[in-house]
Structures are given as structure tokens and as C-alpha cells.
N, C-alpha and C positions, 0 to 999 in steps of 0.2 A: 305691770310696770312696763312702760314703753321701751326702756333700755333692754330688758330681757327679750321682748318680742323682736326688736330690731336685730339684736345679737344673734338670736336663733335663726332668723330669716337669712342673715348674711352667711351664717354657718352652713345653712342648707342649700342656698342657691348661688352664693357669690364667693366661691373659693378661688383664690388666685387673682392676680391683677388682670388677667385676660377676661375674667368674668365679672368685672366691676359693675356696679349699678350707679347710674347718674344720680346726683344729689336730688334733682327735681323728681325723679321717678321714685326714689326712696321716700321722699316727703309725701308724695301723692299716695303711695301704698299705705302709709301709716298716718295719713292726715295730719302731718306736721306743718304748721302754718308758715314758718319762715326758715330761710337758710340758717340764720343765727340759732334758731331753736334746735335744728338738726345737728349743727356743729356742737352744741352744748351736750346733746344726748350722746354723740360719738365720744366727746371728751369724757363724759361720765363713765362710759363703757371702758375706755382706754385706762382710766385711772382706778377702776375698781378691781380688786383682787378676785372678785366673784367671776370675772370673765377672763379665762386664761388665754384665749387666742388674741392675736394682735390684729386690729383693724388698720389696714393700709388705706391710703387715699392718694388720688392723683388730682392735681388742680387743673383748672382751665376748662375749656368747652368740652373736651373729650374725657374729662375727669369724672371721678366718683369714688365710691367706697367698696372695699372688698376685705375678705379675711386673708391675711398673709399666709402663704403656703411654703415659700422658700426662704432660705437665709438671706438671699439677695433682696427679696421684698421687705423683709423685716429691717434689714440694714438701711434700705432706701427710706422707709417710713421714719425710722429713728433719726436719720440724717436730715430729712426734711423738717422734722419738728425742731431739731437742734438749730437748724439754719434760721427758722422763724424766731426762735427764742433769742438768738444772737442779734438779729435785726432789731428786735424790741429793746434789748439791752443797749445796743448802740444808740438807739433813739433816746433812751433815758440819759445817757451820757451827754448827748448833744443838748437836750433840754436843760439838764443841770448846768451845763456850761453857759447856755443863754441866760438862765435865771441869775447866775452869779455875775454876769456882765451888767444886768439890770440893777443890781443892788448897789 
């Protein structure tokens, strides 16, 4: 299972934000075809109770994935995910508002 392999690799070689691995490098190592596919694998790991450690991520050109080691890294990861979720929820409200105006 690719999730297990990637999780174990991150646990072994990428502990802490300072040791993150770039998305493209992780994809190349595990022959994952697209950015979207890798994000889905990371999501599966994050959502599974089988994997106890938290995978952190940094977006942007210098970004990548890592296993959170500190409370600060965990907090930052959770806050980033909450922020993205809130952005999507805000978009839903706007789209609902627009739909109602069209009716």
C-alpha cells in the first residue's frame, strides 16, 4: 500500500519541518504521477487512525511534507487545514447567494 510506504519513508527521513521533502521529490521517489494524486495519498494518511503521527505541509515553492515533531508544527498544520476549510465554506456561501439571486 502506497500510503504505508510513504508514511514510513517520512517517519524515517523527514522528521520536523526543517527536514521536509518537496512534493515533486516525494512523487518521483514513489512514482506518483500527479500533484493531485500525492495530495490524496497524504489526505488518506492524515484521515486514517492507522497512522498516528501527523503529516505537516508547507505550501509554495519551498514547501513540502514532513512528520510533525513539535506542538508548534502540529498547531500550524491544523490551523492551515482549518483556514483552507473556512475558505471553501466561504466560497459555498457566496455561490449559494449567487444562485438565489438567479432564481
